[in-house]
C-alpha positions, -999 to 999 in steps of 0.1 A, spaced: 747 -174 786 739 -156 755 758 -125 756 737 -94 761 740 -74 728 733 -36 741 712 -33 711 687 -3 705 656 -11 721 622 -4 714 605 15 743 572 3 756 551 33 762 531 18 791 536 18 825 517 -6 851 497 14 874 493 4 913 482 -31 915 452 -39 937 428 -67 945 436 -104 951 402 -123 949 390 -142 921 368 -114 907 398 -92 907 400 -64 881 419 -71 850 447 -46 845 484 -45 828 503 -65 851 545 -64 846 568 -94 850 604 -86 845 637 -100 855 671 -112 837 679 -141 815 698 -148 784 724 -122 796 697 -95 792 666 -82 806 630 -92 798 597 -75 804 562 -92 800 531 -69 801 498 -86 800 462 -80 809 455 -100 840 444 -101 875 473 -95 902 476 -130 912 475 -144 878 504 -123 866 525 -132 897 523 -168 891 533 -166 859 573 -157 863 586 -188 873 572 -205 838 584 -177 820 619 -178 834 620 -216 826 612 -211 791 642 -185 789 666 -207 808 658 -236 785 667 -216 753 697 -200 770 711 -236 780 708 -248 745 720 -218 724 747 -200 745 781 -196 732 792 -188 767 781 -223 784 805 -250 778 778 -279 777 753 -261 755 745 -272 721 765 -245 702 796 -250 722 794 -286 716 790 -279 679 821 -258 677 841 -287 689 824 -313 668 844 -332 643 840 -325 606 812 -346 589 801 -362 621 765 -356 631 757 -339 666 724 -347 681 711 -316 695 678 -304 712 648 -300 691 647 -262 699 683 -258 686 679 -278 656 648 -256 646 663 -223 654 695 -234 632 672 -244 604 654 -211 604 688 -193 606 702 -211 573 669 -204 558 674 -168 564 710 -168 555 699 -183 521 670 -157 518 694 -126 524 723 -140 504 744 -143 532 740 -111 549 727 -127 578 750 -158 588 751 -179 621 787 -192 613 800 -157 620 810 -169 657 849 -167 650 846 -131 638 822 -118 666 849 -133 692 879 -117 674 863 -84 675 855 -88 712 819 -94 711 818 -131 721 830 -149 749 868 -140 745 876 -105 764 884 -77 741 918 -66 745 910 -29 732 929 -34 700 922 -36 664 925 -73 650 950 -78 625 942 -81 590 958 -117 589 937 -125 617 905 -114 600 915 -134 566 922 -163 587 887 -162 605 868 -154 572 882 -187 560 859 -206 588 827 -186 577 799 -197 557 766 -210 563 764 -235 535 789 -257 551 763 -265 578 733 -287 576 706 -297 598 683 -329 598 650 -322 617 639 -358 615 666 -366 642 675 -332 654 710 -336 643 738 -309 629 767 -314 606 794 -295 593 814 -302 559 841 -276 571 856 -259 603 825 -239 617 810 -225 647 777 -210 656 765 -177 669 724 -173 672 727 -141 692 711 -124 664 679 -148 662 677 -164 698 664 -135 715 635 -132 688 631 -170 693 627 -165 729 602 -139 725 577 -160 704 583 -189 728 572 -167 758 542 -155 737 533 -191 729 535 -200 767 513 -172 775 486 -183 751 489 -219 763 479 -203 797 450 -187 782 461 -152 778 459 -133 746 466 -96 755 502 -90 763 535 -77 754 566 -97 755 602 -79 754 634 -98 755 669 -77 750 646 -50 730 629 -74 709 590 -78 711 557 -95 702 522 -80 708 489 -95 709 453 -81 715 449 -48 736 453 -30 768 421 -25 790 394 -2 774 406 -17 740 437 7 740 465 -2 715 499 -13 730 524 17 719 557 12 711 586 37 705 615 33 682 644 45 698 663 77 685 698 63 674 720 82 697 748 69 722 738 91 754 702 94 751 671 72 755 644 90 735 617 79 711 622 87 674 586 74 662 559 57 680 539 29 667 505 17 679 502 -22 677 477 -48 685 494 -81 666 530 -90 653 563 -89 662 590 -60 660 627 -61 663 657 -33 658 691 -36 649 715 -8 653 750 6 658 750 30 685 747 7 717 772 -20 715 805 -9 700 841 -2 710 865 25 701 900 25 689 919 57 680 889 79 681 871 53 656 839 36 667 833 -1 657 798 -17 657 789 -52 671 772 -59 637 799 -75 614 794 -83 577 802 -119 573 817 -112 539 844 -87 548 850 -95 583 846 -60 595 820 -41 616 796 -24 593 803 11 584 778 32 563 751 58 572 723 33 582 719 38 622 691 16 627 666 -5 610 630 -19 625 614 -49 609 580 -59 616 568 -98 609 546 -124 625 577 -140 640 599 -122 663 624 -149 653 624 -138 615 621 -100 626 654 -103 647 672 -121 618 661 -98 594 669 -67 612 706 -79 614 706 -88 578 694 -54 567 721 -37 592 746 -55 574 732 -47 537 730 -7 544 702 16 536 698 13 498 703 -24 496 680 -30 528 650 -8 512 650 -26 481 653 -61 494 621 -48 518 600 -36 489 609 -64 466 596 -90 495 571 -70 512 586 -68 546 575 -38 566 608 -20 575 615 15 590 651 26 586 669 57 604 698 71 587 724 100 593 729 125 567 754 158 575 748 151 613 710 150 612 687 117 614 664 109 587 642 80 580 628 62 550 602 34 551 591 6 528 559 3 512 548 -24 535 555 -1 565 536 25 550 505 2 543 504 -6 580 512 27 596 508 55 571 538 78 566 555 89 597 
């Protein structure tokens, strides 16, 4: 399964009430569907009758199970596992969804100048955040340098005409920083095909929102306070469309000799990020894109990420730490959408 990244979550500020009525004319209320897939939890909230909501769960879990089977680094028969074993310069036929997500990953890698890189799998594994169990020790510098030789998205190519992947150098893929966002988008599209337009889909903390709750109420989202031992909102937002993703350094990490190491690894240095940026939240139309950009911004750090967001008109909210105090800064695009918060 795709490993659960215990990343900062966006807290949905809604709770389903008591559900009642099972007739064809039953009242439309916020129904909640939840469960576990892709190594994490998922939650779907939608405005529907009780029976309508209840009958969607198998379809939702089917969507998530298919993505997991294709893009997991833990399943030996997944497309990603096969790609890791594939010979150099030999094409590998993969599922259409895998080819699409890898293609988008490479686009975002190029867009962010390598701060997002899906070939980071060897470093993720070396630092104990992948399929190999962590030994609670720091990787040796020579091991990091050796892994860096096998990192670089430009050695991977995708042909969407026949859904094939090819590598020109030893490469492995890890889509953990984009696959959950893609899963959110796919569940949202599944709901729309079924005729639902008012919903909030969340997988592993990433979300996509459409429409309203009953009585034209907006969906309320809270950006989490970036502390290890507390689950509390830092800021709240009202949304009726779009996707939102957060990346941070305070949920998934390990400690060695009193030093904390984040799961977010810089693909250029081979080391976990170490700067004052505590979390970054990105809003886009696509959750897949928001997911990947949030990771790229976490790698960049506060100043570079904010400059990039300004330059490309990306709605971004950054929480950083200064003298043991959490402060925030936001992009112009975020301000246009929500005002100063």
